[in-house]
KEFI-902115 format. One line per field, with one value per residue: x, y, z of N, C-alpha, C in turn; residue number from 1; residue in three letters. Coordinates in Angstrom, 1 decimal, decimal comma. Each point is the difference from the previous one (the first is absolute). Layout:
N
n.X: [X  ...]
n.Y: [Y  ...]
n.Z: [Z  ...]
ca.X: [X  ...]
ca.Y: [Y  ...]
ca.Z: [Z  ...]
c.X: [X  ...]
c.Y: [Y  ...]
c.Z: [Z  ...]
pos: [NUM  ...]
code: [ALA  ...]
% end
This chain:
145
n.X: [-18,8  -0,4  0,7  -1,1  -0,4  1,0  0,4  0,1  0,2  -0,9  -0,2  0,2  1,3  -0,6  0,2  -1,2  0,1  0,8  -1,2  0,1  -0,5  -1,3  -0,1  0,2  -0,4  1,2  0,1  1,0  0,4  -0,8  -1,0  0,2  -0,8  0,3  -0,7  -0,2  -0,5  0,1  0,8  -0,5  -0,1  -0,2  1,1  -0,7  -0,9  0,1  -0,5  -0,4  1,3  -0,1  1,2  0,7  0,8  -1,1  -0,3  1,2  0,0  -1,2  0,6  1,1  -0,9  -0,6  1,2  0,3  -1,2  0,2  1,2  -0,5  -1,1  0,8  0,9  -1,0  -0,9  0,9  1,1  -0,8  0,6  1,1  -0,5  0,4  1,1  -0,3  0,5  -0,2  0,1  -1,2  -0,2  -0,8  0,0  0,4  -1,3  -0,1  -1,2  -0,1  0,2  -0,2  -1,2  0,2  -0,3  0,7  -0,5  1,2  0,0  1,0  0,1  0,7  0,8  0,3  1,1  0,9  0,4  1,2  0,1  0,6  0,0  -0,9  -0,3  -0,6  -1,2  -0,3  -1,3  0,0  -1,1  -0,8  -0,8  -0,5  0,4  0,8  0,6  0,4  1,1  0,6  1,3  0,0  1,3  -0,5  0,9  -0,1  0,0  0,5  -0,3  -1,1  0,8  -0,7  -0,2]
n.Y: [-0,8  1,2  -0,6  0,4  -0,4  -0,8  1,0  0,2  1,2  -0,8  -0,3  1,2  -0,2  0,0  1,2  0,7  0,3  -0,8  0,2  -1,2  -0,1  -0,2  -1,3  -0,7  -0,8  -0,7  -1,0  -0,8  -1,1  -0,4  0,8  1,1  1,0  1,0  1,2  0,7  1,1  0,1  0,8  1,1  0,1  -1,2  -0,2  -1,1  1,0  -0,5  1,2  0,0  -0,5  -1,1  0,5  -0,7  1,0  0,6  -0,7  0,1  1,3  0,1  -0,8  0,7  1,0  -0,7  -0,4  1,3  0,2  -1,0  0,3  1,2  -0,5  -0,9  0,9  0,9  -0,8  -0,7  0,6  1,0  0,2  0,7  1,0  -0,8  0,5  0,2  -0,8  0,6  -1,3  -0,3  0,5  -1,0  -0,2  1,2  -0,1  1,1  -0,4  0,9  1,3  -0,1  0,4  1,3  -0,2  -0,8  -1,1  -0,2  -1,3  -0,1  -1,2  -0,2  -1,0  -0,4  0,0  0,9  -0,4  0,7  -0,2  1,1  -0,9  0,7  -1,1  0,9  -0,4  0,8  0,3  1,0  0,4  0,4  -0,2  -0,6  1,1  -1,0  0,9  -0,8  -0,7  -0,6  -0,1  0,1  0,4  -0,2  0,9  -0,6  1,2  1,0  0,0  0,5  1,1  0,3  -1,3]
n.Z: [16,4  0,0  -0,9  -0,7  1,2  -0,3  0,7  -1,3  0,6  0,7  -1,3  -0,4  -0,4  -1,2  -0,4  0,2  -1,3  0,7  0,5  -0,5  1,3  -0,2  -0,3  1,1  -1,1  0,0  1,0  -0,4  0,5  -1,0  0,3  -0,6  0,3  -0,9  0,3  -1,1  0,3  -1,4  0,7  -0,5  1,3  -0,4  0,6  -0,1  0,3  -1,3  -0,4  1,2  0,0  0,6  0,1  -0,8  0,3  -0,2  -1,1  -0,3  0,2  -0,7  -0,9  -0,1  0,0  -0,9  -0,5  0,0  -0,5  -0,8  -0,2  -0,2  -0,6  -0,6  -0,2  -0,3  -0,7  -0,7  -0,4  -0,1  -1,2  -0,3  -0,8  -1,0  -0,4  -1,2  -0,8  -1,2  0,0  -0,6  -1,2  -0,1  -1,3  0,0  0,1  -0,8  0,3  1,0  0,0  1,3  0,0  0,0  1,3  -0,7  0,5  0,4  -0,1  0,8  -0,5  1,1  -0,6  1,2  -0,8  0,7  1,2  -0,1  1,3  -0,4  -0,9  -0,6  -0,7  -0,8  -0,3  -0,9  0,3  -0,9  0,6  -1,1  1,1  -1,1  -0,5  -0,5  0,7  1,0  -0,3  1,1  0,2  1,4  0,3  1,3  0,4  1,2  0,4  0,5  1,3  -0,5  0,0  -1,1  -0,2]
ca.X: [0,4  -0,3  1,3  -0,1  0,0  1,3  0,7  1,1  1,3  0,5  0,6  1,0  1,0  -0,1  -0,8  -0,4  -0,9  0,5  -0,8  -0,6  -1,1  -1,0  -0,5  0,2  -1,3  -0,1  1,2  0,3  1,5  0,6  -0,6  -0,5  -0,5  -0,1  -0,5  0,4  -0,8  1,0  -0,4  0,8  1,2  0,9  1,3  0,1  -1,0  0,5  -0,9  -1,3  0,2  0,9  1,2  0,4  0,8  -1,0  -0,5  1,1  0,0  -1,2  0,1  1,0  -0,6  -0,9  0,9  0,3  -1,2  -0,2  1,0  -0,3  -1,1  0,6  0,9  -0,7  -1,1  0,3  1,2  0,0  1,2  -0,2  0,1  1,3  0,3  0,1  0,7  -0,3  1,2  -0,1  -1,3  0,1  -1,2  -1,0  -0,9  -0,9  -1,0  -0,3  0,2  -1,2  -0,3  -0,5  -1,3  -0,2  0,5  0,7  0,1  1,1  0,1  1,3  0,0  1,4  0,5  1,0  0,6  1,2  0,6  -0,7  -0,3  -1,3  -0,4  -1,4  -0,6  -0,9  -1,0  -0,6  -1,3  -1,0  -1,2  0,4  1,0  1,4  0,8  1,4  0,4  1,5  0,6  0,9  0,8  0,1  0,9  -0,3  1,1  -0,1  -1,3  -0,1  0,1  -1,2  -1,2]
ca.Y: [1,3  0,7  0,6  1,3  1,0  0,3  1,1  -0,5  0,5  -0,9  -1,2  0,4  0,9  1,1  1,1  0,9  -0,3  -1,2  -1,2  -0,4  -0,9  0,6  -0,9  -1,5  -0,5  -1,4  -0,5  -1,3  -0,2  -0,2  0,9  1,3  0,9  1,4  0,8  1,4  0,8  0,8  1,4  0,9  0,5  -1,1  0,3  -0,9  0,3  0,9  0,1  -0,8  -1,4  -0,5  -0,5  -1,3  0,0  0,1  -1,4  -0,8  0,4  -0,5  -1,4  -0,1  0,5  -1,0  -0,9  0,6  0,0  -1,4  -0,2  0,9  -0,6  -1,1  0,5  0,7  -0,7  -1,4  0,0  1,1  0,8  1,2  -0,1  -0,1  0,5  -1,0  0,4  -0,8  -0,7  -0,4  0,0  -1,0  -0,4  1,1  0,1  1,0  0,0  1,4  0,8  0,5  1,4  0,9  -0,3  -1,5  -0,6  -1,3  -0,9  -0,9  -1,2  -0,7  -1,3  -0,4  -1,2  -0,6  0,8  -0,6  1,0  1,3  0,2  -0,5  0,0  0,0  0,3  1,1  0,3  1,3  0,1  1,1  -0,8  -1,4  0,1  -0,1  1,1  -0,3  -1,1  -0,1  -0,7  0,9  -0,5  1,1  -0,3  0,8  0,6  0,3  0,5  1,5  0,8  0,9  -0,7]
ca.Z: [0,0  -1,2  -0,4  -0,6  1,1  0,5  -0,6  -0,9  0,4  1,1  -0,6  -0,9  0,3  -0,9  0,4  -1,1  -1,1  -0,7  0,4  -1,2  0,3  0,9  1,0  -0,1  -0,2  0,4  0,5  0,6  0,1  -1,3  -1,0  0,5  -1,0  0,4  -1,1  -0,1  -1,0  -0,7  0,1  -0,8  0,7  0,2  -0,6  -1,2  -1,0  -1,1  -1,1  0,3  0,1  1,0  -0,7  0,3  1,2  1,1  0,2  0,7  1,4  0,7  0,3  1,1  1,2  0,4  0,7  1,3  0,9  0,5  1,0  1,1  0,7  0,6  1,0  1,0  0,6  0,3  0,8  1,0  -0,1  -0,8  -1,4  -0,5  -1,3  -1,0  -1,2  -1,2  -0,5  -1,4  -0,7  -1,1  -0,7  0,1  -1,2  0,2  -1,1  -0,2  1,2  0,6  -0,3  1,1  0,4  0,2  1,1  -0,3  1,1  -0,3  0,8  0,0  0,5  0,4  -0,7  0,8  1,0  0,5  0,9  -0,2  -1,4  -0,4  -1,4  -0,1  -1,3  0,2  -1,1  0,2  -0,7  0,1  0,0  -0,4  -1,1  0,5  -0,7  0,1  0,8  0,1  1,1  0,7  1,1  1,0  1,1  1,2  0,7  1,4  0,5  -0,2  1,3  0,0  0,4]
c.X: [-0,3  1,3  0,0  0,0  1,3  0,7  1,2  1,3  0,5  0,7  1,2  1,1  -0,1  -0,9  -0,4  1,1  0,3  -0,8  -0,8  -1,1  -1,0  -0,4  0,6  -1,4  -0,2  1,4  -0,1  1,5  0,6  -0,6  -0,6  -0,5  -0,1  -0,6  0,6  -0,9  1,0  -0,6  1,0  1,3  1,0  1,3  0,3  -1,1  0,5  -1,0  -1,3  0,2  1,0  1,2  0,4  0,9  -1,0  -0,6  1,0  0,0  -1,2  0,0  1,0  -0,6  -1,1  0,7  0,4  -1,1  -0,2  1,1  -0,2  -1,0  0,6  0,8  -0,7  -1,0  0,3  1,3  0,0  1,3  -0,3  0,1  1,4  0,1  0,1  0,6  -0,4  1,3  0,0  -1,4  0,2  -1,3  -1,1  -0,8  -1,0  -1,0  -0,5  0,3  -1,3  -0,2  -0,4  -1,4  -0,3  0,6  0,7  0,0  1,1  -0,1  1,4  -0,2  1,4  0,3  1,0  0,5  1,2  0,7  -0,8  -0,3  -1,3  -0,2  -1,5  -0,4  -1,0  -0,9  -0,7  -1,3  -0,6  -1,3  0,4  1,1  1,4  0,8  1,5  0,3  1,5  0,3  1,0  0,7  0,2  0,9  -0,4  1,3  -0,2  -1,4  0,0  0,0  -1,2  -1,2  0,1]
c.Y: [0,7  0,8  1,4  1,1  0,3  1,2  -0,5  0,4  -0,8  -1,2  0,3  0,9  1,3  1,1  0,9  1,0  -1,4  -1,3  -0,4  -1,1  0,8  -0,9  -1,4  -0,5  -1,5  -0,4  -1,4  -0,2  -0,1  0,9  1,2  0,9  1,4  0,7  1,4  0,7  1,0  1,5  0,9  0,5  -1,1  0,2  -0,8  0,2  1,0  0,0  -0,9  -1,5  -0,3  -0,6  -1,4  -0,1  0,1  -1,4  -0,9  0,4  -0,4  -1,5  -0,2  0,4  -1,0  -1,1  0,6  0,0  -1,4  -0,2  0,9  -0,6  -1,2  0,4  0,6  -0,8  -1,4  -0,1  1,0  0,8  1,2  -0,3  0,1  0,7  -1,1  0,6  -0,9  -0,6  -0,3  0,2  -0,9  -0,2  1,1  0,1  1,1  0,1  1,4  0,7  0,4  1,5  0,7  -0,3  -1,5  -0,5  -1,3  -0,8  -1,1  -1,2  -0,6  -1,4  -0,4  -1,3  -0,7  1,1  -0,7  1,1  1,3  0,3  -0,7  0,1  0,0  0,1  1,1  0,2  1,3  0,0  1,3  -0,7  -1,4  0,0  -0,1  1,1  -0,3  -1,3  0,1  -1,0  0,9  -0,8  1,2  -0,5  0,9  0,5  0,2  0,6  1,5  0,7  0,9  -0,6  -0,7]
c.Z: [-1,4  -0,4  -0,5  1,1  0,7  -0,7  -0,7  0,5  1,2  -0,6  -0,9  0,5  -0,8  0,7  -1,2  -0,4  -0,7  0,4  -1,2  0,2  0,9  1,1  -0,2  0,0  0,4  0,4  0,3  0,0  -1,4  -1,1  0,6  -1,2  0,6  -1,2  0,0  -1,0  -0,5  0,1  -0,8  0,7  0,4  -0,7  -1,3  -1,1  -1,0  -1,1  0,2  0,1  1,2  -0,6  0,4  1,2  1,3  0,2  0,7  1,5  0,8  0,3  1,2  1,4  0,4  0,8  1,4  1,0  0,5  1,1  1,2  0,9  0,8  1,2  1,2  0,8  0,3  0,9  1,1  0,1  -0,9  -1,5  -0,5  -1,3  -1,0  -1,3  -1,2  -0,4  -1,4  -0,4  -1,3  -0,7  0,1  -1,3  0,4  -1,2  -0,3  1,3  0,6  -0,2  1,3  0,4  0,2  1,3  -0,4  1,2  -0,4  1,0  -0,2  0,6  0,3  -0,7  0,9  1,0  0,5  0,8  -0,1  -1,4  -0,4  -1,5  -0,1  -1,5  0,3  -1,2  0,4  -0,8  0,2  -0,2  -0,3  -1,0  0,6  -0,8  0,0  0,8  0,0  1,1  0,6  1,0  0,9  1,1  1,2  0,6  1,5  0,3  -0,3  1,3  0,2  0,5  1,3]
pos: [1  2  3  4  5  6  7  8  9  10  11  12  13  14  15  16  17  18  19  20  21  22  23  24  25  26  27  28  29  30  31  32  33  34  35  36  37  38  39  40  41  42  43  44  45  46  47  48  49  50  51  52  53  54  55  56  57  58  59  60  61  62  63  64  65  66  67  68  69  70  71  72  73  74  75  76  77  78  79  80  81  82  83  84  85  86  87  88  89  90  91  92  93  94  95  96  97  98  99  100  101  102  103  104  105  106  107  108  109  110  111  112  113  114  115  116  117  118  119  120  121  122  123  124  125  126  127  128  129  130  131  132  133  134  135  136  137  138  139  140  141  142  143  144  145]
code: [MET  ILE  PHE  ARG  GLU  ILE  PRO  ILE  LEU  GLU  LEU  LEU  PRO  GLN  ARG  PRO  PRO  PHE  VAL  MET  VAL  ASP  HIS  LEU  THR  ASP  TYR  SER  GLU  THR  GLN  SER  SER  CYS  ASP  LEU  THR  ILE  ARG  PRO  ASP  ASN  VAL  PHE  CYS  GLU  ASN  GLY  GLU  PHE  ALA  SER  ALA  GLY  LEU  ILE  GLU  HIS  ILE  ALA  GLN  THR  CYS  ALA  ALA  ARG  LEU  GLY  TYR  TYR  ASN  LYS  TYR  VAL  LEU  LYS  THR  GLY  VAL  ARG  LEU  GLY  PHE  ILE  GLY  GLU  VAL  LYS  ASP  LEU  SER  ILE  ASN  ARG  LEU  PRO  ARG  GLU  GLY  GLU  THR  ILE  GLU  THR  THR  ILE  VAL  VAL  VAL  GLN  GLU  ILE  PHE  ASP  VAL  THR  LEU  VAL  THR  ALA  GLU  VAL  ARG  VAL  GLY  THR  GLU  VAL  VAL  ALA  THR  THR  ARG  LEU  LYS  ILE  ALA  GLN  GLY  GLU  GLN  SER  GLU  GLU  VAL]
% end
């Protein structure tokens, strides 16, 4: 399957203007990637840079896209809401700039019930711009999707 061709709104509970991923670019049970081109009208774009809060949300939505794909295409159920439970060891080398495309890869470290712990790496091309660990909790099925 060509993941980039899946409309991202099919995988996420978020809706514009709060969608922080353009495409699911890779998926496996334990690792997934998404990209985002930083546009000037993005709610997290400030003075030509993508804010740190936007990076965290982009990482969280990469997790959401992974879970959305799993729920929709593997389990054949609806997309579920998710919540950031913890951000740990956040390291930002630099903020992405307007016009750049970031790609985030998450790796599942552990899944227990509806809580997923991941490591994340955000890149612009080959340059690592941020890394972190996130804990994401899944909630109820989204009513909108």
